N, C-alpha and C positions, 0 to 999 in steps of 0.2 A: 432530660435525655442524657445519655452517657456521653462523656467527652473522650475522644481519642487522646491517648497520652502522647505528647510531642516527643519526637525522637531527638536526642542530643545531636546537634549539628554544628559543624565547623564551616564557616563561610569558604566557598570554593571559587568565587569569581569576584571581579571588580563590581562596584556599585553600578546600577543601571544609569545610562545616560538619559538626559531629558527627552531626547527623541524616542528612545525606547519606551519611556513611561507614557509619552503622548500616544504612541501606537497602541500600547496595552490598554490605556484608558479609553481610547476611541473604540477599540474592539469590544471591551467589556460593556460599555454603554450600549453598543449596537446589539450585542448578544442578550443583554438584559431586556431591552425593548422587544426583541423577538420572542423571548420566553414570556414576557408580559402579555403580548398579543395572544399567545397560546392559552394563557390562563383566562383571558377575557372571554374566550369561547364558552367557558363553563361558569363564569361568574354570574351569580344571581339565579342560577338554576338549582333545583333540589339535588343535593349531593349527600350521599350516605358514606361518611368516612369510615375507614378501617382504624383499628387501634394497634399501634406498635407495642412491642414488649414493654416499653417504658410508660405506656398509657397515653402517649401523645397521638393526635389524629394524623392520618395521612390519606390522601385521595389519589385517584388515578391521574388527576391533573398535576399534582406534585411530581409524580413520576414522569409524566409526559414532558413537563417543562424542564426537568433536570436532564432527561434524555436529549432534548433539543440543545440545551446548553453544552452538554458533553460532546455532541456531534459537531457543533460549531467550533468549539475550542480545539478539538482534535484535528479537524480539517484545516484550520488556520495555523495552529501551533502544535504540530504533531509530537514534538519532544517535551512539551510542558506536562507537568503532573496535574492531576485533578483530584480534589477531595470534595465530595458532596454529601448532603444529609441523607439522601435516599439510597445511594449506590456505593457509598464508601470511597476508598482511595484507589486511584490508578497512578502508580509512581511514574515519574518522567525521567528523562535523561538531561534535564535542564535545571538551572537554579530557580526556575520559575514554577510556582505552583498556584493554580486557581482553586479557590474555595467558594463553593456555591450553595446557596439555599434557594430552591426554586420558588417556594412560597413561604416567606416568613410571616407568621400570623395565619396559620391554616384555619384556626377556629374562626377568625374574622372572615376569611374567604368563604368558608362553608356557610356562614350565616348571612352572607351578602353584605358584609361591612367593608367599605372600600379602603381600609387602612393597611391592607397586606402589601408585601413588597417582594420583589425579586432582588436577591442580594448576591453580589459578586465581590470577593476580595482577592487580591493577587499578592502573593509573597515572592520576594526575591531573596534567596538564601535564608528563608524562614523569617524575613522581616517584612511586615506589611508595607506595601508601596502604592497600591491602587485600591480604591473603594468605590463601588457604585451601589446605590439604593434606588431602585426604580419602583414607583407606586403606580401600577398600570391603571387602576380604576380612577385615580386622581390625575393621571397624566402628568406626574411630577417625578423628576429625577434629580437626585443629589449625587454629585460625583467629585472625586478628588484624586490627586496623585502627589506623592511625596515631593515637596519643594515647589509644587506648581499651583497650590491653592485649592480652594473648594468652590464649586459652582452649583447653583440651584437653577435648573432649566437653562443652563448656559450662561447665566449671569453670576458674577462673583458674589459669594455670600460669606458672612462672618457671624460669629456668636454675638450674643448680647453684651452690653456693658453694665449689666446689673451688678451692683456691689453689695447689696444687703439681702440676706436670705429672706427677711421679712417682706421684701418686694419681689421675690423670685417666684416663678412658676416651676413647680417640681412635678415630674411625671414618674409613674411606674407602670408596669404592665398589668399587675393583678392586685386588686384590693386585698385579696387573701394574704398576700405577702406582708401587708402592713399589720394584719390582725394575727396571723399565725404562720410563721415561716422562719427560715434560718437567720433573717435579718430584721425580724418583726419589731424588736425593741428600738433599734436605730431608725428604721423606716417610720415608725410611729412618731418618734421624736422629730424627725426631719419634716414630716408632713405638718406637724403642729407648728413648727418654726417657719414654714413657708408662707408666702403671701397667698399662694393659690396652689392646691394639690389636685392633680388630675390623673386618671388612668388612660392617658394617651400612650399606649404601650407598644411593645415590640420595637422594630426598627424605626417606626414612625416617630416615637418619642425622641430617639437619638437624632433623627434627621431634623426635628423641630429645634433641638439645641444647636445643631450646626447652622441652621438658617436664622438663628436669633429669635425664634418664635417661642421658645421655652428656655429655661436656664439650667435645669438639672433633669437628668433621666437616670433612674436606678433600675437595674435588672439583677436581682439576687442570684438567678440561675441563667447562664448564657453559654451556649456551645460555640465552638470555633467558627462554624458556618454562620451563626448569628452575628458573631462579633467581627468576623474577618474584614468587612469593609468599614466598620464603624470607627476603628482607631484612626485610620487615615483620614476619613471624612471629618471627624471632629477636630483632630489636630490641625488639619489644613485650614479649617475654618477659624482657627485661633483658640480653640478650647482644649480641654484635657479629657482623656479617656484612660481609665484604669479599672482594675478589679476593685471590689469593696475593700480589699486590704492595701490598695495603692499600687499594685503591680501593673506596669504598662504593657499588658500582654493580651492577646486574643485567646490564649489557652488557659486562663486562670479560673474559668468557670463562673464568672460574674462580670458585670460591667457597670461603670458609672461614667456618664458623660456630663460635663458641666461647661460653663463659659470660661473656665480656668480661674477666674477671680475667686469663685466660691468653692473651688475644689477641696482645698485642705479643710475648710470648715465642714463641708458635707461629709468628708471621710471621717472626721473626728466624731460627728454626730452618729454616723452609721456604726462606728466602732463602740458606741455605748455612751457617748457624751449626750448632753442635752442642749436644746436650743430654746430660745425664748419664743413663746407662742405669739400668735397674731394679736 
């Protein structure tokens, strides 16, 4: 899917206070749960998705869940901006912008696979400061705010302490990316070097890294609404989140989450290096 080009921005306000971040985090988690409940009404039913211009699927449930999110945000924070996958951007008069993906993993949702998520990221002066990934069908929420740590269902969570790639669990969204894609050579080398390679994809793979259940997650193609919560979540869990080229941004078009220890090695391999196989 196409990525909106980020507008050059000069910070216009002081950094958010911890109390502000707590308020935003609690609101984001509540809104994500509400949108998740809306998706569950249709989950497991026969759904005929439409195709967007970029070929990706969209359902009436995607649109209904995003509408709910927008209504909740606008009612509680009327000056905040909103960017969403389905309905684009509504500029705000505040340094705060909400970035939402009502159903990350629409293909999983349509097929009745419970690994889809409601994603909410919040930027303050274009810097990600809050992230929530809620998995409605799993009843699992991973949430974080800058400087306040990361929680899995309300309990503190951290990345793994795996130090060797040969012992690491590496995830990616689509096996096709390993075989034929913009990062196929590097991904193929990475999966050969890993102790275990799995397609536990989309936001679920990144959440597994934050929770210490996987060590590496690679998304060769990632839109801002997909990445918006992930940078904060993974960083606050003690890990690293960058693009394939190492840029710490949600607007770079790709995403790599790791436990931090493995990050530089993973980026080297993805850039064309080689790793020792199992």
